[in-house]
N, C-alpha and C positions, 0 to 999 in steps of 0.2 A: 217776218216771225216764220215764213213755213222758213225760209232758207236757215233760219237760225238753229231749226229746231230738228231742219234737215243734217246740218253738222254738230249738234250736240248729241243727237244719234246715235251717227257714224262713233262720236267718241268714247260715246259711255259701249257702242260695239265691240270696237278695239279695245276696252278694257276688260269686259265684264265675258267671252266669248271666250277666250282663250283657257280663263279663268276657272268657265263651267264646262268644257273637258267640248265645247263644239271650235269645230275647224270650219268654218264656212267661209270661200273665195268673198271678197267682195263686188266679183263680178257675177256671181250666180244670184240664180231665182231665189232662195231660199235670207240671201244679208238681204235681198232688200220688200223681202215680205216684213221680216224682222225690223232694220231698220224704218218700214213704214208704219207699224203698230209702235214702235219706242215712239219716235215721231207725233202718233195718235197719242200715246197719250200723255209728252211733254205739252202736246198746244193743250190739252185738257188738263192738266192741272194749273198750265196758265189763265185757261179759260177759269178758272172755280174761284183759284187763287186770287182774280183780280175782285171777280164778283162778289167774296166774302170779307172783301177789300171794300168796297163796295159799298155795297149792304151796312159793312161796321162805321161807313161816315155816311153813311144817312142819313142819321138823327144830331148832327153834328149841326150847327145854325153858323154858316161864317156872319163876323162882326159886322152891320153894318160905316160904309165908311163914315167919315165926318167934314161932307159941304156946306 
């Protein structure tokens, strides 16, 4: 999950940073810091969305099996 968040955050940064006007090299400390923040945001969003789905399904009862 962390590797996927790192890959997605790098792809987002490659698209967004030039559009915003920031020129940061991929081997710089600024790039790493921004990538960490974006990755943490993606992980938090994934955690929030899965908890929302789990809470939404909390009232659903599974049908009993026919034995």
